[in-house]
N, C-alpha and C positions, 0 to 999 in steps of 0.2 A: 793256478790251479790247475789239477793233475786231475785227468781223465782218466779211465781202465780203457784196455785196450778194446774197440770193438769189438764184437765175433766176427765181423765178415774180414777185418782183415788177416795179412798173412802171418805170422810170427818173424819176429825178427832174423834175419842170417844171424848162425852163429863164429864166434872170430877165426876159426879153421876157415870154413866157407868163402867168409870176407879176405880172406888173405888170398884163397885161389882164386875167387872174381877180380881184387887187386890185382895180383900179377897177369893176367886174361887181362882183364882192362888197359894196363898199362901198357903189354906189348902189340897189344891192335893202336893205341895213342901215339906209338913211337914209331910202329912198324906202317901204318895209315898212310903218311905222307911218303915213303918211301915207296912204296906199292901204287900210289896215284904216278908217280914220274915216272916209275916203270914200265906201267901200263898205257902212259902218254906216249913212249919214246918213242916207241914203230909207228906213232902217227905224221911225226912228224920229219921225218926220214932222217933221224940222228943227228939230230940238232948239235950244237957243244952245247946249248945252253938246255934244261929241262925244265918245263912247262908245264903244267903249273910250280912252280918252286914247292921243293919238301917242307921250306920257313912259311911260304903261304898259305898251307893247306894244312899248317899243325894251328897256325893262329886261327882258321873258320874255325877248327874242330873245336880248339881251345877257347872259342869265343862262343860259340854254339853250348857246349859245355857247363863253361864256369855260372852262366845262370843258374845252374841246375843245382848246383853246389854251393851256394851262398858267396859266388865273389861274381863280381861286376864284368863285362862280355869285355871290358879292356883290361882285366888283369890275366887274359890270355899272352900280353906280351911280355908276361914273367915267362913264359914257357921258352924263349928262343934264349935266354942270358945261358951259358954255358954253365954245365956243374948244376947249378942253381933251381935252371929250369927244371932239370931230373924230380926236384923235392916236390917243385908244382904238380909233376905231373902225378906223383909218386899219390900227392894229398889229394886230385883232382879222382882219381882211381880210386881209392880209399875211400872217397866218399859216394862216387858215384855207384862202387858195390854193395853199398846199404841200402838207398834210396828202395821204396820208399820212405821209410825214416830219416832220421836224422840225432847222432847222436853231438851232436856241435848247436851252437844256440842260434837262432837263426838271425840274419841281420834286420835292423828296426824297419826297414821297408818293406821287409816281407814276414814279419811278426806276427800281423793279424791274421795270413792264411796258413798258420800252424798252430797247433794245441799241443800242451806235452801232456803224457799218456804215463802211464804206470808199465814200466818196464816189468816183461816177464820172469822174467830170471836174475835181474839186480836190480831188487827193489830199492828204490832215491837216487837210481840213478838218471841223465839226463837223457828221454827218447820223444823226438818230435814228428809229429804225424800230421799229413795236408786235412785240411779241416774245409771237407767238403761245401760245407754254406757260407764258406767266408770268400768272399770276391776279391 
């Protein structure tokens, strides 16, 4: 069942703006682990080992984000695979840039919380929004 877009809901982002958000989010996801390791470097007196390791920071951030973009928390391990991980960073960022809407089908365990709404600019396109009445 497709319902009309609620009057209080913001309009979905246009594709060019979503691309810009995706690039910014991707830069943040890639830069955050490096920034954390650089920020903690003076605290440990120039130790030979970075703490926390950038990989650990990427895994934690990825696990926190994964649930919001229809992945399981342990799918964050895909982010540390060389080159292949960049594809998943892009996918996570692409999906984050469109929230609170989704243009991908929800997983079966989260489908009850989402309702399909009519896309304002692309009739017939799949667009999902959180159903506030569902828990």
